[in-house]
C-alpha positions in Angstrom: 2.2 -13.3 -22.2 4.1 -14.1 -25.4 5.2 -10.9 -27.1 4.5 -8.6 -24.2 7.2 -6.5 -22.7 7.3 -5.0 -19.2 7.4 -1.3 -19.7 7.5 -0.1 -16.1 8.0 -1.8 -12.8 7.3 -0.1 -9.4 5.5 -0.9 -6.2 1.9 0.1 -5.9 -0.7 0.2 -3.2 -3.9 -2.0 -3.4 -5.8 1.1 -4.2 -3.5 2.0 -7.1 -3.8 -1.5 -8.4 -7.6 -1.3 -8.3 -7.5 2.1 -10.1 -5.2 0.8 -12.9 -7.3 -2.3 -13.5 -10.6 -0.4 -13.5 -9.1 1.9 -16.2 -8.0 -1.1 -18.2 -11.4 -2.7 -17.8 -13.0 0.3 -19.4 -10.7 -0.1 -22.4 -11.4 -3.8 -22.9 -11.8 -7.2 -21.3 -9.4 -8.1 -18.5 -7.5 -11.4 -18.4 -8.4 -14.1 -15.8 -5.6 -13.1 -13.4 -6.4 -9.3 -13.8 -10.1 -10.0 -13.0 -9.1 -11.9 -9.8 -6.8 -9.2 -8.8 -9.4 -6.5 -9.4 -11.9 -8.5 -7.2 -9.2 -8.9 -4.5 -8.4 -5.1 -4.6 -12.1 -4.3 -4.4 -12.5 -6.3 -1.2 -9.4 -5.3 0.5 -8.6 -1.7 -0.5 -9.1 0.5 2.5 -8.4 3.8 0.8 -8.9 5.7 -2.4 -5.9 6.0 -4.6 -5.4 9.7 -3.9 -5.5 9.0 -0.1 -3.1 6.1 -0.5 -0.5 8.3 -2.3 -0.9 11.1 0.4 -0.6 8.6 3.1 2.5 7.0 1.5 4.2 10.4 1.3 3.4 11.1 5.0 4.8 7.8 6.0 7.9 8.2 4.0 8.4 11.7 5.6 8.5 9.8 8.9 11.3 7.7 7.6 9.7 4.6 6.3 10.9 3.1 3.1 8.4 2.8 0.2 8.0 -0.9 0.8 7.2 -0.4 4.5 4.9 2.5 3.8 2.8 0.5 1.4 2.7 -2.5 3.8 1.4 -0.1 6.5 -1.2 1.2 4.1 -2.3 -2.3 3.1 -2.6 -3.4 6.8 -3.6 -0.2 8.4 -2.4 -1.3 11.9 -4.2 0.1 14.9 -1.9 -0.9 17.6 1.8 -0.5 18.3 2.6 -4.2 18.5 1.2 -4.9 15.0 3.0 -1.8 13.6 6.3 -3.1 15.2 5.9 -6.4 13.4 5.4 -4.6 10.1 8.5 -2.5 10.7 10.5 -5.7 11.6 10.1 -6.8 8.0 13.1 -4.5 7.2 16.2 -6.2 8.6 18.3 -3.1 8.0 16.0 -0.8 10.0 17.1 0.3 13.4 14.6 -0.2 16.2 11.9 2.6 16.2 11.3 4.6 19.4 7.8 5.0 20.9 7.5 8.6 19.7 7.9 7.5 16.0 5.6 4.6 16.5 3.0 7.0 17.8 3.5 9.4 14.9 3.0 6.6 12.4 -0.1 5.3 14.2 -1.4 8.9 14.2 -1.0 9.0 10.4 -2.8 5.7 10.1 -5.6 6.9 12.3 -6.0 10.1 10.4 -6.6 8.1 7.1 -8.7 5.3 8.7 -12.3 4.9 7.4 
């Protein structure tokens, strides 16, 4: 990576990563790490990029941080206990009530394949 600068840095969902790498692949050959990442994203991406962005916004509207929203999108939890484990990643987050948990699970279910 000699001579390359980081232009932008932000969090991205697996679907967004896949879309970015597919675009780069059209423009030329991908490096080894990029090829592995594209293969991983192809196997584990559960949504299209547009759906991922919409779901991220819906989750952020329910009070999730960008990091937690992307983690929920990546895992797509189907049960409250798994969702609570994901939400526990944020040490500063207050415990979430059952109503909010159900709303988040409703969003996940609405985007599930």
